[in-house]
Each structure stands twice: as structure tokens, then as C-alpha cells.
C-alpha positions in Angstrom: 109.6 102.7 25.3 108.0 105.8 26.4 108.8 109.2 25.0 111.3 110.2 27.7 113.2 107.0 27.1 113.3 107.7 23.2 114.7 111.2 24.0 117.4 109.7 26.2 118.3 107.2 23.5 118.7 110.0 21.0 120.8 112.0 23.5 122.9 108.9 24.1 123.5 108.7 20.4 124.7 112.2 20.1 126.9 111.8 23.2 128.5 108.6 21.7 129.2 110.6 18.5 130.8 113.5 20.3 132.8 110.9 22.2 133.9 109.2 19.0 135.0 112.5 17.3 137.0 113.5 20.3 138.8 110.1 20.8 139.5 110.0 17.1 141.2 113.3 17.3 138.9 115.3 14.8 136.8 117.3 17.4 138.9 120.3 16.4 137.0 120.2 13.0 133.7 120.4 14.8 134.1 122.6 17.8 131.0 124.8 17.2 128.8 121.8 16.5 130.0 119.9 19.5 129.8 122.9 21.8 126.1 123.6 20.7 125.3 119.8 21.2 126.8 119.7 24.7 125.1 122.8 25.8 121.8 121.5 24.6 122.4 118.2 26.5 123.4 120.1 29.7 120.1 122.0 29.6 117.8 119.1 28.9 116.5 116.4 31.2 118.4 113.1 31.0 117.1 110.0 32.5 119.0 106.7 31.6 119.5 103.4 33.3 122.8 102.9 31.6 125.9 103.6 33.6 127.8 104.2 30.5 125.5 106.8 29.3 125.3 108.6 32.7 129.0 108.5 33.1 129.7 109.6 29.6 127.2 112.6 29.9 129.1 113.5 33.2 132.6 113.4 31.5 131.6 115.2 28.3 130.0 118.0 30.2 132.7 118.5 32.8 135.3 118.5 30.1 133.3 121.3 28.4 133.3 123.4 31.6 129.7 122.5 32.3 128.9 121.6 35.9 127.3 118.2 36.6 126.8 117.0 40.2 128.1 113.6 41.3 124.6 112.9 42.6 123.8 111.6 39.0 125.6 108.3 40.1 123.3 107.8 43.2 120.9 105.6 41.1 123.7 103.1 41.0 124.3 102.9 44.7 122.5 101.4 47.8 121.1 103.6 50.5 124.3 103.4 52.5 126.3 104.9 49.6 127.9 101.8 48.3 127.7 100.9 44.7 125.3 98.2 43.5 127.3 95.0 42.8 125.4 94.5 39.7 127.3 97.1 37.9 130.5 95.1 38.2 129.1 93.0 35.4 129.2 95.9 33.0 132.9 96.5 32.2 132.1 99.2 29.7 130.0 101.1 32.2 132.7 100.6 34.9 135.3 102.1 32.5 133.2 105.0 31.8 132.5 105.5 35.5 136.3 105.4 36.1 137.1 107.9 33.4 134.3 110.2 34.4 135.2 110.2 38.2 138.7 111.3 37.4 137.3 114.7 36.7 136.7 115.2 40.3 137.5 118.4 42.0 138.4 119.0 45.6 136.2 117.6 48.4 134.3 115.2 46.0 134.7 112.2 48.2 131.9 110.3 46.3 133.9 110.5 43.1 137.1 109.4 45.0 135.1 106.3 46.1 134.0 105.8 42.5 137.5 105.8 41.2 138.6 103.2 43.9 135.5 100.9 43.3 135.8 101.0 39.4 139.5 100.7 39.4 139.5 97.7 41.7 136.9 95.8 39.6 138.5 96.8 36.3 141.9 95.4 37.6 140.2 92.2 38.4 138.5 91.7 35.1 140.9 93.2 32.7 142.7 89.9 31.8 139.2 88.4 30.7 138.2 91.3 28.6 138.1 91.1 24.7 139.7 93.6 22.4 139.3 96.6 22.0 137.8 97.0 25.4 140.8 95.1 27.0 143.3 97.7 25.5 141.1 100.6 26.5 140.9 99.4 30.1 144.6 98.9 30.2 145.2 102.4 28.9 142.9 104.0 31.4 144.3 102.2 34.3 147.7 103.6 33.3 146.5 107.1 32.5 142.6 108.0 32.9 141.2 109.1 29.6 140.8 112.8 30.8 144.6 113.0 31.5 145.7 111.3 28.2 147.0 113.3 25.4 144.5 113.6 22.6 146.9 112.6 19.9 148.1 109.5 21.8 144.5 108.4 22.4 143.6 109.1 18.8 146.4 106.9 17.5 145.1 104.1 19.6 141.4 104.7 18.9 141.8 104.9 15.2 143.1 101.4 15.2 140.4 100.1 17.6 137.4 101.9 15.9 135.8 99.3 13.9 132.3 97.9 12.7 131.5 96.6 16.2 131.3 100.2 17.6 127.9 101.6 18.2 128.9 104.8 16.2 130.8 103.1 13.4 131.0 105.2 10.4 133.7 104.5 7.7 133.7 108.1 6.5 134.5 109.3 10.1 137.4 106.8 10.3 138.7 107.8 6.9 138.5 111.5 7.9 140.4 110.7 11.2 143.2 109.0 9.3 143.6 111.7 6.6 143.5 114.5 9.2 146.2 112.7 11.4 148.5 112.2 8.3 147.9 115.6 6.9 148.9 117.2 10.3 151.9 114.8 10.7 153.2 116.1 7.4 152.9 119.7 8.7 154.7 118.6 11.9 157.4 116.9 10.0 158.1 120.2 8.1 158.3 122.1 11.4 160.5 119.5 12.9 162.9 119.8 9.9 163.1 123.6 10.5 163.5 123.5 14.2 166.2 120.8 14.1 168.2 123.1 11.7 167.7 125.9 14.3 168.9 123.8 17.0 171.9 122.5 15.0 173.0 126.1 14.3 172.4 127.3 17.9 174.4 124.3 19.5 177.3 124.6 17.0 177.4 128.4 17.6 177.5 128.2 21.5 179.7 125.1 21.6 178.6 123.8 24.9 179.3 119.9 24.9 177.5 119.1 28.1 174.0 120.1 26.9 171.4 117.3 25.9 170.2 117.0 22.4 166.5 116.9 23.2 165.0 119.1 20.5 162.5 116.6 19.4 161.3 116.0 22.9 160.9 119.7 23.3 158.9 119.9 20.1 156.7 117.0 21.4 155.8 119.3 24.5 154.8 122.2 22.3 152.9 119.8 19.9 151.2 118.4 23.0 149.8 121.8 23.8 149.0 122.9 20.2 148.7 120.1 17.5 146.3 121.9 15.3 147.4 123.1 11.8 146.8 126.9 12.6 149.2 126.9 15.7 152.5 126.5 13.9 154.0 129.7 15.3 153.0 128.7 18.8 154.6 125.3 18.4 157.8 126.7 17.1 158.2 129.4 19.7 157.3 127.0 22.6 159.6 124.3 21.3 162.5 126.7 21.3 161.6 128.1 24.7 161.6 124.6 26.1 164.9 123.9 24.5 166.5 127.1 25.8 165.1 126.3 29.3 166.6 122.8 29.0 170.0 124.4 28.3 169.7 126.5 31.4 168.8 123.5 33.4 171.8 121.5 32.2 174.1 124.5 32.9 172.8 124.9 36.4 172.6 121.2 37.3 175.5 119.5 35.6 178.2 122.0 34.7 178.3 125.4 36.2 179.9 126.1 39.5 177.8 127.6 42.4 179.4 131.0 41.7 178.8 130.7 38.0 175.2 129.8 38.8 174.7 132.9 40.9 176.2 135.1 38.3 174.2 133.7 35.5 171.0 134.2 37.6 172.0 137.9 38.2 172.5 138.3 34.4 169.0 136.8 33.7 167.3 138.7 36.4 168.7 142.0 35.0 168.1 140.9 31.3 170.8 143.4 30.2 173.8 142.6 27.8 176.1 144.8 29.9 175.9 142.2 32.7 177.6 139.5 30.8 181.0 140.8 32.3 180.3 138.8 35.4 180.0 135.6 33.3 182.7 133.1 32.3 183.6 133.0 28.7 181.8 129.9 27.9 178.4 131.3 29.2 178.8 134.7 27.6 177.7 133.6 24.1 175.2 131.3 25.5 173.6 134.2 27.4 173.6 136.5 24.4 172.0 133.7 22.3 169.2 133.2 24.9 168.4 137.0 24.9 168.5 137.3 21.0 166.0 134.4 20.7 163.6 136.0 23.1 163.9 139.1 21.1 163.0 137.0 18.0 160.0 135.6 19.8 158.6 139.1 20.6 159.1 140.3 17.0 157.2 137.4 15.7 154.2 138.0 17.8 151.6 140.6 16.9 151.9 143.9 18.9 148.8 143.3 20.8 149.9 139.9 22.1 153.5 140.6 22.8 154.8 139.5 26.3 157.0 141.7 28.3 160.5 140.6 29.0 159.8 140.9 32.7 157.3 138.2 32.4 159.7 136.0 30.5 162.4 136.6 33.2 160.0 135.4 35.9 159.1 132.1 34.2 162.7 131.4 33.2 164.0 128.6 35.3 160.6 127.5 36.6 160.1 124.8 34.0 162.5 122.2 35.5 160.6 119.0 34.8 162.9 116.5 36.6 160.6 114.6 38.7 163.6 112.8 40.2 165.0 115.9 41.5 161.7 116.7 43.2 161.9 113.4 45.0 165.4 113.8 46.1 164.7 117.2 47.5 161.8 115.8 49.5 163.8 112.9 50.7 166.7 115.3 52.0 164.3 117.9 53.4 162.1 115.5 55.5 164.5 112.5 55.9 162.2 110.0 54.4 162.5 106.9 52.2 162.0 107.1 48.4 158.7 105.3 48.8 157.3 107.9 51.1 158.5 110.7 49.0 157.1 109.2 45.7 153.7 108.8 47.6 153.8 112.5 48.6 154.6 113.7 45.2 151.9 111.5 43.8 149.5 113.0 46.2 150.5 116.5 45.2 149.9 115.5 41.6 146.5 114.3 42.4 145.7 117.5 44.2 146.9 119.5 41.1 144.7 117.5 38.8 141.7 118.4 41.0 142.6 122.1 40.7 142.9 121.7 37.0 139.4 120.1 36.9 138.0 122.8 38.9 139.5 125.4 36.6 137.4 124.0 33.8 134.3 124.8 35.7 135.2 128.1 37.4 136.6 130.1 34.5 134.7 129.1 31.4 135.7 132.3 29.7 139.3 131.1 29.9 138.5 127.5 28.8 140.5 127.7 25.7 143.5 128.7 27.7 142.7 126.1 30.5 142.6 123.4 27.8 146.2 124.2 26.6 147.6 124.3 30.1 145.8 120.9 30.7 147.5 119.6 27.5 150.9 120.4 29.0 150.1 118.6 32.1 149.0 115.6 30.0 152.3 115.7 28.4 154.0 115.3 31.7 151.8 112.2 32.5 153.2 110.7 29.2 156.8 111.7 29.8 156.9 110.5 33.3 154.7 107.5 33.0 155.6 104.6 35.5 158.1 106.9 37.2 160.4 107.0 34.1 162.0 110.2 32.9 161.5 109.9 29.2 163.1 113.3 28.7 166.5 112.4 30.3 166.3 108.7 29.0 164.8 109.4 25.6 165.4 106.0 24.3 162.2 104.9 26.2 160.3 107.5 24.3 161.6 106.8 20.8 158.7 104.6 19.7 156.2 107.2 20.7 157.8 109.9 18.8 158.1 107.8 15.8 154.4 106.9 15.7 153.7 110.7 16.0 156.2 112.2 13.7 157.5 109.5 11.3 155.0 106.7 10.5 151.7 107.7 8.8 148.5 105.8 9.5 147.8 103.4 6.7 144.7 104.3 4.8 
């Protein structure tokens, strides 16, 4: 082994350690160290014959907002651009290629081909794989790693991380378990507080048609900000999502067309004097919505307060009902549900390419981009396999229990 190969091995070890910290959900404890390591790796020469190492480097760097060309995979292709068949005997490498390629941006056809190639062969071999690789492949085929929620992946990976892993370290595993349980305890306290807020609000406004989805709304905010220091962000966002859900239920299932129009006028003006146009059952509701937004602003520091005008613009734009989108497309274009679902799926894929591009284009906004990406990841979880876990929350009960009720055994 020459000096270049030795350096590549050391870089590979560092990358695997970073990957382990991220997948165990404790990378938030080592953000500066990880950033320094990845910046160094990005600026250094890297020459490895390992498909896993090349793909892992590609994924870690792109996630960090560091550009890497898809040409790095050319060494695993024939001259005609097709992949060398030998790599189909490397399931770990194929999985890494699949997860890396899903960070493609617009017009990266080579990575689209890599997704199709790796997915096809992973589907063929998944029933013959051993644990934990078998579970990791099944998860990725459902939701690629870069689109999965960190906390969801952490729960699975903590159970899979064992002495057979190249980077196994019992201290790291213990830290991951302790960190998850500590944060879960914080989240439980927040859930208790926000559940009481919701009970008081729902009793006060007295609308019997609204869905009780406060835990699901908290899950959305938790998906964006799970770290200890973001309690205020989680609480405000969870309340915002719940208030938006109230508006959604009012518009979709109860109010007449005229009442919807009048409610929209009141929201657009954001003025208490306009409640005169509302029916009695919506007057108290509208005033409660307004008072909660005033409380949000009062909780924020003066330099980060958001203007009411901004809140008005985003109100009503958070309808997360995929079925409604499909139904609208069917009616507008007179197509079957299969065609509509395919089109919506295509739009989702394009949106992910745009999100991936945002990581590269605006590195100075990367912390914000990561949070928006987290919200998109939560949608992938809530609407997995075309189910609507928000409307039919029984399907989602097990997920919420594992995140908010059951601690990880030490």
C-alpha cells in the first residue's frame, strides 16, 4: 500500500465516523468538528477503489453544501457510460451509491441513471441480505437516506449499530442512547404544555368539527428542530401548524362558500373590526387566531420579529392534503388517479432536486435550508406509501410512541 492509498484509508475512516455520528443522531453535538473535517476532505485529493467510500464522500460533502461532480463515479463505468456489472456484487457499495445519487440536482442525468441502476439491483438482492444491511436497504428503497428524518434514522441505526460495524465504539453508542432519551424527556415536557394549550383553546372556541391533531403538529415542528435549544421554535411552530389545521378544517369541511370568503377577507385585513362579517361560531375562533399570533410576536426578540403581513401571506398555504392535490389534478386535466399520482410524484422529485441545489447555491443560508429540508422530510414520512398519516393518525401512532413515549433501553 503506497502513501496515497494510506491517506485515502484515513480519509475513509474519518468519513465513516462522520456518517456514524450523523446516523446515530448526535452530529449536532459535533457540528464544528464535522464541518472542519468535511472541508478538509473536500479540499484534499481522494483516490479510492471502493464504491462505498467514493459514494459516501459524495453524499457527505453535498449534504454539507460542498460541490462534488458526478464524474467521480466514472471509474465504476464502461466507456459507453454503463455501470460495471461487478459492482452488483457489492450491496453496501450499491446502497451508498443509491443514497448518494438521490442528492442529484436538475439536469444530472448520470445520477438519475445511477438511481435506476442501483435501485434495480438492490430490489433484486434485498431478500438475500443479512441484518442490518437488509433493513438499511429496505428503508432506503422506501425513503432514500438523504430524505429520511434524522430522528427516524437514528432510532433505527441505534438498534443496528453493533460490534460488526467498522466504526463501532461502545462509548459513541452509549452517548447516542443517552442523548436521545434526554431530548425525549424535554420533548415530553413540551408535549404536556402544548397539549394543555390545545385543550384550553379547543374548549374555548367550541368547534366540534376540528381534528385533534396537536401531537402530529408537534411532530412537524420537532421534525424541523429537535435539538434542546429550540424549545421556543418547536412550541411556536406546533401552535402555528395547529391553527393552520383549524383553518383548513373550517374551509374544507364546515364553512359555506360565503363564510369562507368572509373569513378570507377578515384574515387578509387582519383587523378585529372585520369580525362583523363572520358568523357567530367563527368570531371567537378568528379572535383566538389573532391573539395567538400576537403572543408569537411577543415571544420573539425584537430583531427577529416577523411582521403580521408576512404571517397573513403564509396563512392558508400549508394545506398538506396530498389527496386534495391529486383530486384537483384529476378534475382539472380529466385524467385517472394513476396519471395524477405519477404527475404529483414527478413534481415531488423535481422539488427535491431544487432542494438539493439550494444546499450548493446558498451555503450562507445552509442552516435555514437544512430546516426547510427537515420539513420536507417530515412530509415524506407522513405521506409514505400514499397514506395520509395526518388525517388517519392511527397509522402514525407507533412512530409517535417511539419518539415521544418509549425511551431507548440503555
